[in-house]
N, C-alpha and C positions, 0 to 999 in steps of 0.2 A: 551168318554174322560172326559166329564164334570162330569158325575156321579163318575167316578173313581178318579177324583181329590180330592174329599172329601170336596171341598170348598162350596158346595151348599147343602141346606137343603134337597131338592129333585130334581130330573131331570126326566121328563116324556117324552116319545117318541110320535111320530106322531100317531094319532088314539086313544090316551089316553083320558079318560073322565075327567082327572084332570084339574082343572083351575089354571094356574100358574100366578105368578106376572109378569113374563117376558116370551116372546116367541122369540126364535132364529129361523129365516127363512134363508134358504140358496138356492142358485141357482148355479148349475154346468154349466159352460160355455164350457170348453174344457176338454175332457177326451179321448185323442187319441194318437195313435202310431205316432211317428215321425221317419222317416228314412232319415238319411243323413250321410252315411258312417257306422254309427252304430245305433242301435235301442235305442230310448228314449221314454219316455212317458210324454206328456204335460198335465198338469192339471191346470185349473184356475176356481175360484169360487168367489161368493159374499155372504156375510152374513149380516143380519140386526137383530138388537136387538130391539124388539118391546114391548111397553106397551100401555095402553089406552092414556097416555099423552106424550109418548116419541117414536120417530122413529129415531133410530141411525143407520146409515149405516156404516159398516166397509170397504165399498168399494170393488172393484174388487181386488181379491188377486191372482195375477199371480205367478206361481212358475217357475221363469226363469231358474234355474239350473236343467236341466233334468238329471236323472240318466241313464247312458247309459251302454249297454252291447255290447260285440263284437259279440255275437251270434245273429242269426236271428230267434230264436225259439219263439213260442207263450208264453212259460213260461217266457222268458226274457222280453217280452212286458208286461205281467201281473206283473211281479216283479217291473219293472220300474213305471208303473202306481200306483201300491200299495204304493211304497215308496214316491212318489211325493204327492199322496193324503193324506197319513199319515202326511207328513211334513206340508201341508197346513192346515189340521184340527188341528194340534198342535199349529200352529201359531194363528189360530182363538181362540182356547181355551185359550191361553196365553193372547190374546188381550181382551177377555171378562173378565178374572181374573183381568187384569190391570185396565180396565174400572170400575169394581165394587169396587176395592180397593180405587181408586181415588174418586169415588162417595160417598163411605162410609166415607172417610176422611173428605169430605166437609160437611157432615151432623153432625159430631161431633165437 
């Protein structure tokens, strides 16, 4: 998502030998099926933006609105988890973009 946004000079993945100016670290806390009448997928995660001189945590990001399906199939669980994970990652990408736009505005 960060690479596709076009807002960054380059984005490298885990295992890359590139040395970047910033590192985004994430931790997945919940990635599970929730059954309470209908099927849902619960996802929560935390991300940190790191540099040598900066450690900024975006905090734990819960996704409280679970997408639910009336079916009880495996594909419904996978779809619910996929949609909620995508929603959370988009929120993080937007937060990083906002952080950098504010940081750049302060330097000029």
